[in-house]
N, C-alpha and C positions, 0 to 999 in steps of 0.2 A: 521239485518233488514230482515224481511220476504218479499218476493216478490211473487205476484200472476201474472201469465202469461197466456195469451190466449192459447186455445188449438191449435192455428196455429203456435205456436213457434217451430222453427226447432230444431231437436235433437242436432245438434252440438253446438248450442247456450247454451243449458242447461248444457252441459259439461264444458263450458269454462268461464262462468260468476261467478266470486267470488267477491262480492262487500262488502267492509267494510264500515259501516256507511250508510248515505243516498246518493244515486246516484245523486240526484239533487244538494244537498249541495256540493258534491265532484266536480261536473262539474262547478258550479258557482265559485268555488275557483280558477279555472284555467283561464289562459288568453284565450280570445275568439279566436277560430280557428276551422278548420275542424275537429280537434281532439275532442273538447267538443261540437261542433255543435251549440253553442250559436250564434244567428244571430243579436240579439239586446238586449241591457240592458237599462232598464228604471230606475227610481228612486227607486221603491219598488219591481219591478218584471222584469223578462226577458223572451225572446222568444228563444226557442231551437227546433231544429228538433228532432223528435222522432227517436231514434236509431233503432227501430223495427217498421217501419211505416206500416200502413194499405194501404196507397197510397203514391205516390211521393208528397212531399210538406206537409206531416203530421207534423204540428207544435204543440207545447205546450207552454202555458203561465204559468209561475211558479213564485210565490213570493220568494223573497230572504229569508224571515223568514220561518223557519221550523215549520209549524203547520199542523194539520191533517184535518181541515175543515174551511169553509168560515167564520163562526161566530167568529173564533179566530183571524181573520185578522181585522185591523182597516179599517175604511171606505175609507180612501185614497188609501190603497193598493187594496181593492176590486174594486174601481173605475178605478184605473190604469190597473188592469188586464182586465177589460171589454174594455177599450180603446185600449189596446194592441191586444186583440182578434179582435176588429173591424179593426185595421190596418192590422192584419194578413189576414183577409178575403179580404181586398182591394188589398193587395200585391199578394196573391195567385190568385185572379180573373184576375189580369193583367198579371201575369207571366205564369200561367198555363191554362188560359182561362177556368176556372172551371164553371160548370153549377150550382152547389149547394155546400152546406157544411153540415157536421155533426159537431156540436159544443157541447161538453159535459164535465161534471165533474163527475167522479166516486169517491164518498166519502165513504170509508170503504170497507172492504173485501167482504161483501155480495153484494155490488154494483159493484164489479169487479175491484176495484182499483188495478192497477199493482204495484204501489209504495205506500205502506201504510205509513201514517204519514206526507206526504208532499203534500198538496192539489195542484192541477194543472188543467188547462183547455186544452182539446184537440180540435184542429181545423183540421178536415179531409176534404180535397177537394174531391168532387164527380162530376162525369160526367154522363150524360144520357147513360145508357147501360153499365156502368163500372163493372158490376158483372163479376167475373172471375171464370171459371170452375176449375182452379188450386187450389183455396182455398177449394172447396168442394171435389174434386176428389183426389188431390195430397197432401192436407194438408200443402200447402205452398203458399206464395205470390210471384207474379212476378211483379217487378218494372221496368219501362222503363228507369230509369237512376240510377246511383250510388248515395249514400248519399253525396259523395264529390261534385258531380255535382249539386245536389239539394242545398247543402249548398251554393255554389258559386252563383247560380241563385237567391236564396232568400236573401242572404246577400247583393248582389249588388242592388236588388230591394229596400231593406230597406234603403240603402245609398243614393238613388236618391231623 
């Protein structure tokens, strides 16, 4: 499987990632935990933390079925994905006191899809003034909490 990664990807990550098959299919086959970062499973789709987040709380909604675009999904799955996206914004707004969100779907390599072949929705929390000079100057992101801590906070919020 070919992966397209953002220019902000850290050098050490590039050296250590070797994924056989689809990363999303691989993760959904595991039991939910801080290891696979799945915080909620629905009937046709699930919510997972982004392993390489733009900000803390960066979530993705992913269908269980491996398809590359929205039109290959049935209407029920598409509807559930939007409902899960809405739940994600509600949870993140309460948990992280977000001001706004970037919600998007990158379909295909030319659109910047990081995982080709398995459509997914990104939910990225945003705050007023959250631009960070580290991305521009240092080519890295600085997150205020670990993925494990984010996983626990978001998982607990979904369970309430």
